[in-house]
C-alpha positions in Angstrom: -17.7 -11.0 -4.5 -14.7 -11.1 -2.1 -12.7 -7.8 -2.1 -9.4 -9.8 -2.2 -10.4 -11.3 -5.6 -10.3 -7.8 -7.1 -6.8 -7.0 -6.0 -3.8 -8.1 -7.9 -0.3 -8.2 -6.4 2.2 -6.6 -8.6 5.3 -8.6 -9.4 8.2 -8.5 -11.7 7.9 -10.5 -15.0 11.0 -12.4 -14.0 9.6 -13.5 -10.7 8.5 -17.1 -10.3 4.8 -17.9 -9.6 4.0 -17.2 -5.9 3.4 -21.0 -5.4 7.1 -21.6 -6.4 8.6 -18.9 -4.1 8.6 -21.2 -1.0 10.6 -23.8 -2.9 13.1 -21.3 -4.1 13.8 -19.2 -1.0 15.9 -21.1 1.4 15.9 -19.6 4.9 18.7 -20.4 7.3 16.6 -20.7 10.5 19.1 -18.6 12.5 18.8 -18.0 16.2 16.6 -14.9 16.7 18.7 -11.7 17.3 18.6 -10.2 20.8 17.3 -6.7 19.8 17.1 -5.7 23.5 20.9 -5.6 23.9 22.4 -2.2 24.5 23.5 -0.6 21.2 27.2 -1.0 21.8 26.7 -4.8 22.1 24.5 -5.3 19.0 27.5 -5.4 16.6 28.9 -8.5 18.4 25.4 -10.0 18.2 25.3 -9.4 14.5 28.7 -11.0 14.1 27.7 -14.0 16.2 24.7 -14.6 13.9 26.8 -13.9 10.8 29.2 -16.7 11.9 26.2 -19.0 12.4 24.9 -18.1 8.9 28.3 -18.6 7.4 28.3 -22.2 8.6 24.8 -22.9 7.2 25.2 -21.7 3.6 27.6 -21.4 0.7 25.4 -18.9 -1.2 26.4 -15.3 -0.7 22.9 -14.2 -1.9 21.3 -16.2 0.9 23.9 -14.9 3.4 23.3 -11.3 2.3 19.5 -11.6 2.4 19.5 -13.2 5.9 22.1 -10.8 7.4 21.9 -7.5 5.5 18.7 -7.7 3.5 15.7 -5.5 4.1 14.3 -8.0 6.7 17.7 -9.3 7.8 19.4 -9.6 11.2 21.3 -6.3 10.9 18.2 -4.3 9.9 16.4 -5.7 12.9 19.3 -4.9 15.3 19.9 -1.4 13.9 16.5 0.1 13.2 17.4 3.7 13.0 19.5 5.1 10.1 22.0 6.6 12.5 22.4 3.3 14.2 22.9 1.6 10.9 25.5 4.1 9.8 27.3 3.6 13.1 27.4 -0.2 12.6 28.7 0.3 9.0 31.8 2.0 10.6 32.5 -0.9 12.9 35.0 -3.8 12.7 32.0 -6.2 12.9 30.6 -4.8 9.7 34.0 -5.1 8.0 34.0 -8.8 9.0 30.6 -9.3 7.5 31.9 -7.7 4.3 34.9 -10.1 4.3 32.5 -13.1 4.7 30.5 -12.0 1.7 33.6 -11.5 -0.4 34.9 -15.0 0.6 31.5 -16.5 -0.3 31.3 -14.7 -3.6 34.7 -16.1 -4.5 33.6 -19.7 -3.9 29.9 -19.4 -5.0 29.5 -20.5 -8.6 25.7 -20.7 -8.5 23.6 -18.2 -10.2 21.8 -15.7 -7.9 18.4 -16.5 -9.4 18.7 -20.1 -8.1 18.0 -18.8 -4.6 15.9 -15.7 -5.3 14.7 -13.7 -8.2 17.1 -11.2 -9.7 16.5 -7.5 -10.5 18.1 -5.4 -13.2 18.9 -1.7 -13.0 19.9 0.5 -15.9 22.0 3.5 -15.1 23.2 6.4 -17.3 26.9 7.2 -16.9 29.5 9.1 -18.8 31.7 7.1 -21.3 34.8 8.1 -19.3 33.4 6.4 -16.1 32.3 3.3 -18.1 35.8 3.1 -19.6 37.4 3.4 -16.1 35.1 0.6 -14.8 36.0 -1.6 -17.8 39.7 -1.1 -17.2 39.3 -1.7 -13.4 37.3 -4.9 -14.2 40.0 -6.1 -16.6 42.8 -5.4 -14.1 40.9 -7.4 -11.4 40.0 -10.1 -13.9 36.3 -9.6 -13.2 33.2 -8.9 -15.2 31.9 -5.3 -15.0 28.7 -6.7 -13.4 30.7 -8.5 -10.6 32.8 -5.3 -10.1 29.7 -3.1 -9.8 28.0 -5.5 -7.3 31.2 -5.4 -5.2 31.1 -1.6 -5.3 27.4 -1.6 -4.4 28.0 -3.9 -1.4 30.3 -1.3 0.2 29.2 1.5 2.4 29.4 5.0 0.8 30.0 8.0 3.0 27.5 10.8 2.8 30.1 13.4 1.9 30.7 11.5 -1.4 27.0 11.6 -2.4 25.8 14.7 -4.4 22.8 16.6 -3.2 19.8 16.0 -5.3 18.8 19.0 -7.3 15.1 19.4 -8.1 12.8 16.5 -8.0 14.0 13.0 -8.4 14.0 11.8 -12.0 13.6 8.3 -13.5 11.6 5.3 -12.6 10.8 4.6 -9.0 12.2 1.3 -7.7 9.9 -1.7 -7.5 7.4 -3.3 -9.7 5.5 -0.9 -12.0 1.8 -1.1 -12.5 0.2 -1.7 -15.9 0.8 1.2 -18.2 -2.3 3.1 -19.4 -2.8 2.6 -23.1 -3.4 5.7 -25.1 -7.0 6.1 -26.1 -7.2 7.0 -29.8 -8.7 10.5 -30.3 -11.0 11.2 -33.2 -9.4 13.3 -35.9 -10.9 16.5 -37.5 -13.2 14.4 -39.7 -14.4 12.3 -36.8 -12.5 9.2 -37.7 -10.4 7.4 -35.1 -6.9 6.2 -36.2 -4.6 7.3 -39.1 -6.1 8.7 -42.3 -4.6 7.8 -45.6 
């Protein structure tokens, strides 16, 4: 038997079947980034490609994926974390952010029309939730849209708390099948509840 038949690719329940993925994901066929440029010229290269992408799509999700996603232009131009942090301080990065904001203002399509969506659940104090609700009301936004806007922004390291102890909570990404508890025999040898 072929080894590949035994392996199952994990995916989220909300993801389309793998056969449908090609029809859902629209790639922009941008010019390839020149990753050989000196570091100080790569911001202009990112902006050039962002302007090209901006003319090819009205979807902020597609624009974000192609430019700032995990395999996007920016990640290919700035491979080291220090290079990425430097780019995030640049005027070119600010222009990319403005493009995303403009596209989000005009884009009425649902994100899952262009790629699957993910959901995160976070625990936060009631006072912070109340502040987000008030801010969303003041800006005439949903809390979801406000939180996405905040997540799209760069956060400075000095505002991030140091993790104490080991990381808690679920790991990101698809989770494997959970192991079912095996019923253990009781004192009389029976398996399952006794009445």
